[in-house]
C-alpha positions as CSV (number, residue, x, y, z in Angstrom):
1,X,17.2,8.3,-33.4
2,X,15.8,11.8,-33.4
3,X,14.2,11.9,-29.9
4,X,12.9,15.0,-28.2
5,X,13.4,14.6,-24.4
6,X,13.3,18.2,-23.4
7,X,11.3,18.5,-20.1
8,X,11.1,14.7,-19.8
9,X,10.0,12.9,-16.6
10,X,12.9,10.7,-15.2
11,X,12.5,7.9,-12.6
12,X,14.3,4.7,-11.7
13,X,12.9,1.2,-11.9
14,X,15.6,0.0,-9.6
15,X,18.0,-1.1,-12.3
16,X,18.0,1.8,-14.8
17,X,16.9,5.4,-15.1
18,X,13.9,5.8,-17.4
19,X,12.8,8.9,-19.3
20,X,9.3,9.6,-20.3
21,X,9.0,12.0,-23.2
22,X,6.9,15.1,-22.6
23,X,3.4,14.9,-24.2
24,X,0.5,17.3,-24.1
25,X,-3.0,16.1,-23.5
26,X,-6.0,18.3,-23.0
27,X,-7.3,18.2,-19.4
28,X,-10.8,16.9,-19.0
29,X,-12.9,19.1,-16.7
30,X,-13.6,17.4,-13.4
31,X,-17.2,16.9,-12.6
32,X,-17.5,15.6,-9.1
33,X,-21.2,15.1,-8.4
34,X,-21.9,15.1,-4.6
35,X,-22.8,11.6,-3.5
36,X,-26.0,10.7,-1.7
37,X,-25.6,10.5,2.0
38,X,-27.2,7.8,4.1
39,X,-27.8,7.5,7.9
40,X,-27.0,4.0,9.2
41,X,-26.9,2.2,12.5
42,X,-24.0,0.1,13.9
43,X,-25.2,-2.9,11.8
44,X,-25.2,-0.9,8.5
45,X,-29.0,-0.7,8.4
46,X,-30.3,2.5,6.6
47,X,-32.4,4.7,8.9
48,X,-35.2,6.7,7.3
49,X,-36.4,10.1,8.2
50,X,-39.6,10.2,10.3
51,X,-42.5,12.6,10.4
52,X,-43.6,14.1,13.7
53,X,-46.4,16.5,14.6
54,X,-45.1,19.9,15.4
55,X,-45.9,21.4,18.8
56,X,-45.8,24.9,20.3
57,X,-45.0,25.4,24.0
58,X,-46.7,28.4,25.7
59,X,-45.0,30.5,28.4
60,X,-47.2,28.8,30.9
61,X,-45.7,25.4,29.9
62,X,-48.8,24.2,28.1
63,X,-48.1,22.3,24.9
64,X,-50.3,22.9,21.8
65,X,-50.4,21.1,18.5
66,X,-49.4,23.4,15.6
67,X,-52.0,23.4,12.9
68,X,-52.7,24.9,9.5
69,X,-55.6,25.3,7.1
70,X,-55.8,23.0,4.1
71,X,-58.8,24.3,2.2
72,X,-61.6,24.5,4.9
73,X,-59.9,21.9,7.1
74,X,-57.6,22.3,10.0
75,X,-54.7,19.7,10.0
76,X,-51.7,19.3,12.2
77,X,-48.4,20.6,10.9
78,X,-45.7,17.8,10.5
79,X,-42.0,18.1,10.2
80,X,-39.2,15.6,9.3
81,X,-36.9,14.3,12.0
82,X,-33.4,13.2,10.9
83,X,-32.6,9.8,12.5
84,X,-29.6,9.4,14.9
85,X,-26.7,7.5,13.4
86,X,-23.6,7.7,11.2
87,X,-23.9,9.7,8.0
88,X,-21.9,8.1,5.2
89,X,-21.8,7.8,1.4
90,X,-21.6,4.4,-0.4
91,X,-18.0,5.1,-1.3
92,X,-17.0,6.0,2.3
93,X,-18.6,2.9,3.7
94,X,-17.1,0.7,1.1
95,X,-13.6,2.1,1.7
96,X,-14.0,1.6,5.5
97,X,-15.2,-2.0,5.0
98,X,-12.4,-2.7,2.5
99,X,-9.8,-1.6,5.0
100,X,-11.3,-3.6,7.9
101,X,-11.3,-6.8,5.8
102,X,-7.7,-6.5,4.7
103,X,-6.6,-9.8,6.3
104,X,-9.3,-11.9,4.7
105,X,-9.1,-13.9,1.4
106,X,-10.8,-12.5,-1.7
107,X,-14.0,-14.5,-1.4
108,X,-14.5,-13.8,2.3
109,X,-13.7,-10.1,1.9
110,X,-16.1,-9.7,-1.0
111,X,-18.9,-11.5,0.9
112,X,-18.6,-9.4,4.0
113,X,-18.5,-6.2,2.1
114,X,-21.6,-7.2,0.1
115,X,-23.5,-8.2,3.2
116,X,-22.9,-4.8,4.9
117,X,-23.7,-2.7,1.9
118,X,-26.9,-4.4,0.8
119,X,-29.1,-2.0,2.7
120,X,-27.9,0.9,0.4
121,X,-29.0,-0.7,-2.8
122,X,-32.4,-1.4,-4.4
123,X,-31.5,-4.7,-6.0
124,X,-28.9,-7.4,-5.7
125,X,-27.5,-6.9,-9.3
126,X,-26.7,-3.3,-8.7
127,X,-25.0,-4.2,-5.4
128,X,-22.8,-6.9,-6.9
129,X,-21.7,-4.6,-9.8
130,X,-20.9,-1.8,-7.4
131,X,-18.8,-4.1,-5.1
132,X,-16.9,-5.7,-8.1
133,X,-16.2,-2.3,-9.7
134,X,-14.9,-0.7,-6.4
135,X,-12.7,-3.7,-5.5
136,X,-11.0,-3.3,-8.9
137,X,-10.7,0.5,-8.2
138,X,-9.0,-0.2,-4.8
139,X,-6.7,-2.7,-6.4
140,X,-5.7,-0.2,-9.1
141,X,-5.1,2.4,-6.4
142,X,-3.0,-0.1,-4.5
143,X,-0.8,-0.7,-7.5
144,X,-0.4,3.1,-8.0
145,X,0.6,3.6,-4.4
146,X,3.1,0.7,-4.7
147,X,4.6,2.2,-7.8
148,X,4.9,5.6,-6.2
149,X,6.6,4.2,-3.1
150,X,9.1,2.1,-5.2
151,X,10.0,5.0,-7.5
152,X,10.6,7.3,-4.6
153,X,12.7,4.7,-2.9
154,X,14.7,4.1,-6.0
155,X,15.4,7.8,-6.8
156,X,16.0,9.1,-3.2
157,X,19.4,8.6,-1.4
158,X,17.9,7.1,1.8
159,X,20.7,6.3,4.2
160,X,18.9,5.1,7.4
161,X,16.1,2.7,8.3
162,X,14.7,3.9,11.5
163,X,12.2,2.6,14.1
164,X,10.6,4.7,16.8
165,X,8.7,3.2,19.8
166,X,7.3,5.3,22.6
167,X,8.0,4.9,26.3
168,X,4.6,4.9,28.2
169,X,6.3,6.3,31.3
170,X,7.2,9.4,29.3
171,X,4.3,10.0,26.9
172,X,0.9,8.6,25.8
173,X,0.3,6.9,22.5
174,X,-1.7,9.8,21.2
175,X,0.9,12.3,22.1
176,X,3.7,10.2,20.6
177,X,1.9,9.9,17.2
178,X,1.3,13.6,17.0
179,X,4.6,14.9,18.3
180,X,6.8,12.4,16.4
181,X,5.4,13.6,13.0
182,X,5.7,17.3,14.2
183,X,9.4,16.6,15.1
184,X,10.1,15.0,11.7
185,X,8.4,17.8,9.9
186,X,10.6,20.3,11.8
187,X,13.7,18.3,11.0
188,X,12.7,18.3,7.3
189,X,12.4,22.2,7.3
190,X,15.5,22.9,9.4
191,X,17.9,20.1,8.7
192,X,16.8,18.8,5.3
193,X,15.6,15.4,6.5
194,X,13.5,13.3,4.1
195,X,11.4,10.2,5.0
196,X,8.7,7.8,4.1
197,X,7.3,5.4,6.6
198,X,4.3,3.5,8.1
199,X,2.7,3.1,11.5
200,X,2.6,-0.5,12.9
201,X,1.5,-2.2,16.0
202,X,3.6,-5.0,17.7
203,X,2.2,-8.5,17.4
204,X,2.5,-9.3,21.1
205,X,2.4,-5.9,22.8
206,X,0.1,-4.1,20.4
207,X,2.4,-1.1,21.0
208,X,2.4,1.5,18.3
209,X,5.7,2.2,16.5
210,X,6.9,3.9,13.3
211,X,9.1,2.4,10.6
212,X,10.7,4.5,7.9
213,X,13.3,5.1,5.3
214,X,15.2,8.3,6.0
215,X,17.6,10.6,4.2
216,X,19.6,12.3,7.0
217,X,22.2,14.8,5.7
218,X,22.8,16.2,9.2
219,X,22.3,14.0,12.3
220,X,21.0,15.4,15.6
221,X,21.8,13.9,19.0
222,X,24.4,11.1,19.1
223,X,24.2,7.4,18.2
224,X,25.3,4.6,20.6
225,X,25.0,0.9,20.5
226,X,22.6,-0.8,22.9
227,X,22.1,-4.5,23.7
228,X,18.8,-5.9,24.8
229,X,17.3,-9.3,25.3
230,X,14.5,-9.9,22.7
231,X,11.9,-12.2,24.2
232,X,10.4,-13.1,20.8
233,X,13.7,-14.0,19.2
234,X,15.1,-15.3,22.5
235,X,18.5,-13.7,22.0
236,X,20.4,-10.5,22.6
237,X,19.8,-7.9,19.8
238,X,21.8,-4.8,19.1
239,X,20.2,-1.4,18.2
240,X,21.7,1.9,17.3
241,X,20.0,4.4,19.6
242,X,19.7,8.1,19.0
243,X,20.0,10.0,22.3
244,X,17.7,12.9,21.1
245,X,14.8,10.6,20.2
246,X,15.5,8.4,23.3
247,X,15.1,11.4,25.6
248,X,12.0,12.7,23.8
249,X,10.0,9.6,23.0
250,X,11.7,6.3,24.1
251,X,13.2,3.4,22.2
252,X,14.5,3.8,18.7
253,X,16.9,2.2,16.2
254,X,18.9,4.0,13.5
255,X,20.3,1.4,11.0
256,X,22.6,2.6,8.3
257,X,21.6,1.2,4.9
258,X,23.5,3.3,2.3
259,X,26.6,1.2,2.3
260,X,24.7,-2.0,1.5
261,X,22.1,-1.9,-1.4
262,X,20.7,-5.2,-0.1
263,X,19.8,-3.6,3.2
264,X,18.0,-0.8,1.5
265,X,16.1,-3.3,-0.7
266,X,15.1,-5.3,2.4
267,X,13.8,-2.1,4.1
268,X,11.7,-1.2,1.0
269,X,10.3,-4.8,1.0
270,X,9.4,-4.5,4.7
271,X,7.3,-1.3,4.0
272,X,5.7,-3.0,1.0
273,X,4.8,-6.0,3.0
274,X,3.1,-3.8,5.6
275,X,1.0,-2.1,2.9
276,X,-0.1,-5.4,1.5
277,X,-1.4,-6.5,4.9
278,X,-3.2,-3.4,6.0
279,X,-3.9,-1.3,2.9
280,X,-2.8,1.7,5.0
281,X,-1.2,4.8,3.6
282,X,2.5,5.7,3.5
283,X,3.6,8.9,5.2
284,X,5.8,11.0,3.1
285,X,7.8,14.2,3.9
286,X,7.7,17.2,1.6
287,X,10.4,17.2,-1.0
288,X,10.0,13.6,-2.1
289,X,8.8,12.8,-5.6
290,X,8.7,9.7,-7.8
291,X,10.0,11.5,-10.9
292,X,12.1,14.6,-11.7
293,X,11.7,16.9,-14.7
294,X,14.9,17.2,-16.8
295,X,16.3,17.8,-20.3
296,X,17.9,14.6,-21.7
297,X,20.5,14.4,-24.4
298,X,19.9,11.9,-27.2
299,X,23.4,10.5,-26.7
300,X,22.4,9.5,-23.2
301,X,19.6,7.2,-24.5
302,X,20.4,3.5,-24.7
303,X,17.1,2.6,-26.4
304,X,13.3,2.2,-26.0
305,X,11.7,0.8,-22.8
306,X,9.7,-2.4,-23.5
307,X,6.8,-1.6,-26.0
308,X,6.1,1.9,-24.7
309,X,6.9,4.5,-27.5
310,X,7.3,7.4,-25.0
311,X,9.7,5.6,-22.6
312,X,13.5,5.3,-23.0
313,X,16.3,3.7,-21.0
314,X,19.1,6.0,-20.0
315,X,22.8,5.4,-19.2
316,X,23.5,5.3,-15.5
317,X,25.7,8.4,-15.7
318,X,23.6,10.5,-18.0
319,X,24.0,14.3,-18.1
320,X,21.6,16.1,-15.8
321,X,20.3,19.2,-17.5
322,X,17.8,21.5,-15.8
323,X,16.2,24.1,-18.1
324,X,19.2,24.2,-20.4
325,X,21.8,24.3,-17.6
326,X,24.2,21.3,-17.2
327,X,24.3,20.3,-13.5
328,X,26.5,17.3,-13.7
329,X,26.4,13.5,-14.1
330,X,23.3,11.7,-12.7
331,X,23.2,10.4,-9.1
332,X,20.4,10.4,-6.6
333,X,21.8,13.3,-4.5
334,X,21.9,15.5,-7.6
335,X,18.5,14.4,-8.8
336,X,17.1,15.3,-5.4
337,X,17.8,19.0,-6.2
338,X,16.0,18.9,-9.6
339,X,12.4,20.1,-10.1
340,X,9.7,17.6,-9.3
341,X,7.7,16.3,-12.2
342,X,3.9,16.5,-12.0
């Protein structure tokens, strides 16, 4: 077959490991032109700068008009006054409106965005082209985010699906959101925890909580089973409560998922469904990556991947080689230790 897969990027599509052959492409210089900024009111109307006559206040309190000579004439000096309002660029306002209209159908969403943006454009044709182009851009970005999330889930040995909800008698919502992420970051640094998750609000209570997939090599606190009556489901539900997070924040649930692949798949689908509804971002810990950089033996290649000439399907137990050193047979725990591919 004569394939060179040294320094290949390896990921999992959920069924097979896939290797992408290393290619070199010249980097194009980035030319980010600063966008024009607009000052708008609460209704999206663009506010223009105004000219006012400059004045001078004497120590006595008397106010005089500031003047200057223009030829042989004396004229008042004027200065521009910036209007009061929000300062935004077209892209910033579009992104804000796109996120706010996440629950609407395509036609309603496009209509509302177009209506709010019309004050920033000189003609309707330019406005419609801008909205169409940026809706496509957001859709492409969404696909990329989904692909990244799926690849990270497929190649990381997550073993828990966790939910954290704060107790308002212990802490406030703002404190909970800040301190939970700080706690998880510390556990990543000290205990090797890895996670990806999303914030969500309860449908009935509007209470903020965090859902996430976790790789926990070393547990802190202890886990005990707790039974509560769920008013929505109208039945007793069980949860596996971690005492450390219960004392610190409030309610939580640590569900083990590594023994059952279906449970892990369901957990990923839950996060994916949330992103579809809100277009919000996924929170990732350091150490996660959608692909790993490896050297692949030709004997470990099953064949090409679809119609892509640079992608190849690998055997499940391919030999993991890092910079010429054989590390063992492939599994997600071993791949976790390999260099991240850029």
